Each structure stands twice: as C-alpha cells, then as structure tokens.
N, C-alpha and C positions, 0 to 999 in steps of 0.2 A: 608568431599565435598571439600576441601580444599588443599589435601592432593595426588589428581591426579590433572592428566590435564581435565579428564572429571570428569564430575559428577556418582555415583554406581546409579544406578538407583530405587529406594523406589517401589514395588509393592502396588499399593493401594485397597484393594478390589472388589473398587463395584465405582457404578459414581451414586451413591446418591444423589440427585436433594439437589444443596448449597454450598457442596462438595467442597471444591480447592482442588486441585493434581496441589504441586506447582513443580518446573522447574527442578528439583530431581525428579520426583516423574513419576508413570507411570501408568493409568489400565492395566486390559487382553489385547493382542494384538487384540482383534477382533473388541474389545470400539477400539482403539487406527487407527487401520485399520479405520474406521467409519471415528476419527475426524480426521483422513488425506484425508480422503476425500471432508471432508466439509471444510478443509484451501483451500482444489483445487478449488473446488467450488465458495469457497469464495472469488478467485483471480482472478474472470473470467474479471473482471471489470480493472486492473492492465493488465493482461497476455493475454486476449482477444481482451475488446473494446480498450488500449490503443493504442497495435501497429494497431489494423483497423485506430484506427485516423491518428496517423502518416505515413502510406501504408508498414508498417511492416508485416508480414509472422506471423499471433501467432503462427503457430507448433514452430516453431522453438525459439519465445520471451517464451513459457510455456517452452521449452527442458531445454534453456538457463535461467530460472528462476530459473526448478529442478540445474545446477550446481552454479547457485547463492548460491540458501540456501545451499549447501549443503559444498559450500567455507567459506562461512559467519560460518556455527556449528562448524567448524573446528581452524577457526582465535580462534573466541572464547570461541575455549573448555569446547559445547554442554552446555553453562550459560547463553545465551541470546533468550531465544521463538520468534524465528523473521522467516518470510517466504520473500526473495528477490524480489520483481514484479516490472515491470515497473515503474519507477515513472511519474506524469504528470505532474512534471516541467518542463519535455522535451519537452512536443507536441510540446506550443507557436513557439518555438523556432527552433525544427528539420522542421517543416514545411515553417516555414521562411526563415531559410540555403537552401532547397534543393527545395524551391515553388512549392509547391504538391501542387493535386489538391485536393483532398478528394474520388480519387475515385481507388480501385487496387493495385494495389503494387507501391510501391514509385520507382521512376527507379533511385533519389536520392541520393540512400541507400547509396552507400561509403563513399558520403561527410556526412552527420550527424559524423557514424561512426569513424570518424576522431576527431572529435571535442564530439563523447560521451567519447572514450578511454580519450580521453583533460583532460576531467571533472571526469573523475575514476583516472586519477594518483593527480591531488590535491588535491578532494578529499580524498586519502590512506598519501598524505605526511602530508596533518589537523589530519591522525589519527597519525601516525608515533610523529609529534606535542606533542599533547595528552601524548598519551605511554611516553614521553620523560618527559613532564611537569607539566605534572596531568591537568586537569578539570576547575582549577578553573578561568582561563580565558574562558574558555565555558562562565561555568557560569555566570562571571560575567555580558558578553555580553547579554545570553540565558539567565534569570533565568526563573523559575516555570512562571509568570508572562507571559513573553514572548514563551517561548515552548509551555504551552498553547495556546494559541491565534492563534499560526502561525498551530499546530493539527486540531482547529478548524476552522481553514477558508481554511486548505486543503479540508475536507468538506462541509463546504459551496461555495468552490470555485468548486468542480466537482457537487452539488446539481443542476445548470444548466444541465448541460448536460444529468444528469440520466434523468430527465424532458423534456427534448425534444427531447427527445429520442424515448416519450411515448406518443408523443401530436404527431403526426401526423395526428392522424384521433383519434373519439370517440370512439370508440372500442376500441384503444389502449391502452386510456386511464384509461375506464375501467378496463382493462385486466390488468391496473398493479395496478390498487386499491385494485383489488383479491387477485392476488399475496401478496402484503404488508399485505391485511388479513390474505392469510394461514400463512404470515413466522410471524405474529404478533399473531395464533391462535397458532402454533404451541407453539411458545417461551411462553406463558402463561397459557393455557393448560395443554397440556401436561408434562410426568412429565419421570425426571431421563435420561435415554441414548439420548429418541428421544427427549427431550426437547431442550439436548444439541448440538443435529445434526438440530437447527434449520432451518439455513437457506439450509442446502443442501434440506430437510424434505420438504418444506414450496417452494423452487422451482420442484424437484418433482409431489407436491400435481398441481403447477397454468400449469406448462407442461401440466399434465395429462387434466386437463380443458382446458386450449386454445384447446389442441385435441381436446375434442367431441364439444368442440363451434365450433371450424373451419372445421378441417375435417368431424365431424359427422352431424351438422347442418347447416353448409352451413355457418355461420353466420361470416367475415371476413375473412384475409389469411392464410390459411390451410397452415398444412407445406405440406415442398417437402422432402418427405425419398429418394427419385431414389434415390440425393448425396449419402446420407451414401450408400444404397445396390452398387452404381459403384466403391466406391472407395475402395485403394487400405487397407488390412488390416495393411502394413507394408510399411515402407519407410526409406530413411533417408532427416535430416531435411537440407534445401537446403539454405549452407553456404557463405556470403558475406565476402568478404574483404575489413580492411576500407581505406578509401582516406585521407590522411593528408592536409585539405589545411588549411592555416591561420584562417583566414576570419573565418569559421564555427566553428574552436578548438577556438579561442579568442572569437567566444557567445555565444558559452555553455561550457566551462571551467567553468563560474564562477556561474552556479547550484547547483557547490558542495556545495555553500554555504545554496541551500536551501537543498541537501540531510541533512546534517552537522544538522541544525534543523528540520527537519524530525528524523532521525535516534535517537536525544538526548530525542526529544515528548518524541520520543516512548521508550527506556530505561528510563526517569522518569514518563511516566501513566503505563509501564506495574510492578517498581519496586513500583508504586505508590498501585494498585492492589496486588501484592504477599504480601506487606509489604518485601519485602528484598532490600537492596540497591545495584542495579549492575552497582551506578558508577569506579566501577573500570575496568568493563569493555567497559567502551563508546571509551576508544583510536582503543580497538583489533574489536569492532564491527565497526567506520568508515574504520580502514583497512579491514578489510572484505567485505563492500561497497564498499571501494574501485576498489579492488582488483577483485569483484564481476562483475563490472560495464566494467571495463578494459576486462577485460578475454569475457564478451556479446558483449563489441564493438568490437572487434578481429574477432569473430565466426557473428556477421549481425547480433546477438541483441539489444532490446533497453538498456538503461542506465534505473538502479536498483533500488530500495532502501527498507528499515525494511518497510512493503509496509502498511500505516494505519491500513486497514479493517483487517485485524490481531487481533489489537486489540478491535476491536469490535467482535470479534467473540470469544475471550481471554470472554472481559468482561461483556460478555453472557452466555458463558460455564464453568467458571470458571477451568479451564481445563492449566495450562502454558504447564506443562511438556517439551522440549527440544525437547524428543524425537520425539514425535507429526510432527516437524517442518525435521523430513529428512527422517520418513515416507510419507510425503508428496511433499518429494523434488522427490523420487524415483517413485511418483506415474508420478512427471510434465517428468519424462524423459523419464517413457516406454510409456504417451501419449505424449510424441514430435518424436518419430519412426512413429506415428500412423498415419498416413491419413482420416481411417475412422473416427478417432477420430474428426482432423478435420473437418470430414463432419458431423458429428456429432454436435458440437457446433456450427455448423451452421444454423443447425435444431432448436437449444433455440428462440424463436420467440423472439422477440425485448423487446413487451410489458414484457413480460416476466424479461428478464434479466434487463429491465429498471426500474422491480417494488423491485425487490435483489437490485441492485444498489439504489435505496430512503434510501428506511430501512438500509444498511451497509455504507452508505454517512454518515446520522442521527447516527451510531452510532456512526463515526469516532468525529465527531462534536462535541458529548454531554460528547465523552470521555475528548476533549480537557480543557474542563469547570469545566470535573473533576479532572485535575492538579491543577485549579483553587480550586478546594472545597477542596483534599487532602491537598494543600503545606498552603492551611488559607492566600489568598490573601487575602490582605485588599482593596475591592473597595467602600471603605469610602474618598482612597488617589486620590484626585484626579487625582494624573500622574499616579498610577494602570488605573485609568479611565480611560483615555484617551486613555492611549495606546493600549488599548485591544479594544476601539469604534473603534481607528480609524483603525485599525487591521483587526481587521470583516469587514466591508466596503470595506479596500481596496479590500481584498481578495474577501466576496461575490459579490462586484459586479463589478471583473473584471476591477479592473482599471491598466493599462498600461501604460506605460514610453518607451520614446524613447530617451535613450545618442548619437549620431550620430548613429553607422552604429550597438549599443547595446540592446539590445531592452528588457523588459519584463515586463511578463504575472504578470499576476491579485495574483498565489502564489505568484509569484518575489519579487514582490513589497509590499506585507505584510510579507515577509518575511524580507528585506530590513525597513521596514518602521517600522515596531515593534521594532529590533533592536538598531537602528539610534536616533528614536524618545525615547529609555526609554534612551540611554546612555545621551543625549541630555539635558534629562528633570529628570536625578539623581543630589538629593542634597548630597552636602558633611554634614560630620555628622560634627556637635556641636561640635567645642571644648572645653574642659573642664576645667572650671574653674580655675585660676592660687591660686597653694595652698602659 
C-alpha cells in the first residue's frame, strides 16, 4: 500500500456481521453505494442542521461538503476515512459576527465567509508546520486524555440541540423516542448489510411511522409533500462571495485550534478502531481540512471539518473503506444540484431528525470515551481526572467566555481549557539519582 499515492483497494467478498473492512479494502459496489448513502444521511446534522442554525443555504453546504470531502481525499491520498461537514464550532461566532436572528437566510453571510476563509488559512498553515516538523508538539499539547475529552465534549455539547429540537410538544418527544427505538432495533436485531445501514434504515422506518400517524391518523403536524412536487429537479447552487472584515476574521480565525483538536481526535479514534497508525497523515489531514474550508468560504459555504458523526457510523458498521467517502461525496454533489432534494430535506420531520441526532451525538460522546479506553488513560491519576472532569462540564454546560471582542462557546472553552489545564498540571519527570 505504501508504494503508491492511493491505496489499491482489495475487494472483500461479503459484509458479514462483525467483519472489519479496512481503509484499503472495499465491498461490492452496490453495498458501497448503500454505505455512501448512509454517511450522507448521517451527515444531515452538519450538512443540514448546522447551516440552518447559521442561516446558510443547506443545498449549497451539501454541495460544498462533497467538494471538501473529495479535496481531503486527494490530499491524504485516500488513506484517512472521513467526510467533511459543517463544524458546529462556527455556529456561535458566526451568529455573533453577523447578528443573525435565527430565521431564514442570513443577510450578512459574506462577512462570516471572510472569517471562515481566514480560519481555513490558519488551519492549513498549522498543517504545513505539522508536515514539516511532525506531530510530537501537537501530541504533547493534546494527548489521548485531551483528544478523548474534546471528542466526547462535541457529542455532549450537541446533545441539547437535539433534545431541544424535539421538545416542542409531547407528540414530538414521543416520536423522537420512536426514532431512537427504530435505529436501536436495526442496530441490535438486524443482520448483515441491513444492520450496517442502521442510521438510514432507522430513519426511513421512523419517517414512515411518522407519516402514518400524522398524515394518516391526523395526530401531530402532517408532512407537507407539496413542496417536493413544486420543486425543480435541477438547479445551480446559489454561490456567495466573501467580504473580508478584519474584526470577523480575527474572531473566526482562532476556531482553527478547535478544528485541529476535532481532526486529531478523529484520526486517533479511527486509528484505535482499525488498529492502523494514521499519525503520518495528520499534517496532510490538517492541510486538506484547511483547503476545504477555504474553498467552502469562497463559495458561500460553512467551515468544514472531519466530522465526528462519521466516527459513530464507522464504529457500528466496522466499514472504514475510504472509497465509501468518495461515493458519499459524489452523492452530495448530485444532491447539491437538486432543489427537489432540498425540498425532500424539508419534509423530514423535526422529531425524526432529532431522534437520529440523539443516537449519533451519543455515539460521538462514547467514541471519545473509547479513545481513553484504547489508550489506557489512567484515571487514578488526579491530573487526568481533573482535566477530563472539567472539560466535560465546560463543554456539556456550554460554558462561554468573552475576552474583549473575542468570545468562546462551550466547545471552544472546553477545547482550550483541556489543552491549557493539561499543560499547567503536567509534572516534570523525576530526576534520576546521580551515579
């Protein structure tokens, strides 16, 4: 595999339950297509929900997520399995710099785009440094204790978003639980490829149940299918150019540090799950993420990152083939050119999407804990205990800090807090007695 830039993907004969499909392997193309669709569905939390929360066009963001994923794939030589989606780390600061009111399209998106481009530049520069001098300094700042805590925090920080989205009524809450049960039932009781498509199959089952209960039995808010019928099959994405405002750039550029932690945590998690050491690709992964964020910002899309939701999907399917993400990216490009798909997205009931988010965000949190377990983090050491404990509460509680014009949301304070606290509490190694 090391004698060529891209792997030579070996074909596995089947998707038998429990069998691991490594990064340089693939299944039959129909199964790969199904897995690609599932990753696109799993990314709805970032490619649909995150842009909506910031007032971006979801269709464009889906399109740019496909572009970013393909760019990342090329930069890392197809060695790191990942789909690039909108990072939730941008939400708070994008809303702050644009004054977004929370409904419809954000009229000040160009100002945010300039800051997103600046963040991508900083991120890519960090990647170049890592490629030149190695990852030791990054690993010193962010060992498995810190990266595990940050990955865990991302899931915990997103949890209130999912729960709040399904708390509008008692009916919504019950439908979210039905969705969770659908996904869980597929995960536990299904077999073979059906089990590996648990997110997609669970969502479809919950969607059908919701339609029967609302459109058929008159309970709850019915699904409006007229918007799908009235939407065009094909249409160009609506691109937007950035405006480079110094204040917005200064506020958004430091998010690169959070993206570094997210990406490093992703690579560590995948390494732990596959048993393959991917450390040599860390610098290239940072560069790929940075370039994808720059391209997305110039086109009108959100900042992107190696999204943790895919870790959850890979963890339960045990399919790590990087070709799956090429397929997912191509699907995203096609969907980005279809306003009808955007209309279909709008028909997904909030409780159903919220129920899927509860499962996926929970898997993200558990994956952070998995990093601790695999790396045998010693929680009998008070330093490790304090760093993890404080980080989890800062992130889960969405603890925010303002330093002049600079503001940090929960993920930001947890990320910087974990890095700084670990550095402050590091003990010098004991000196060896003189001989």
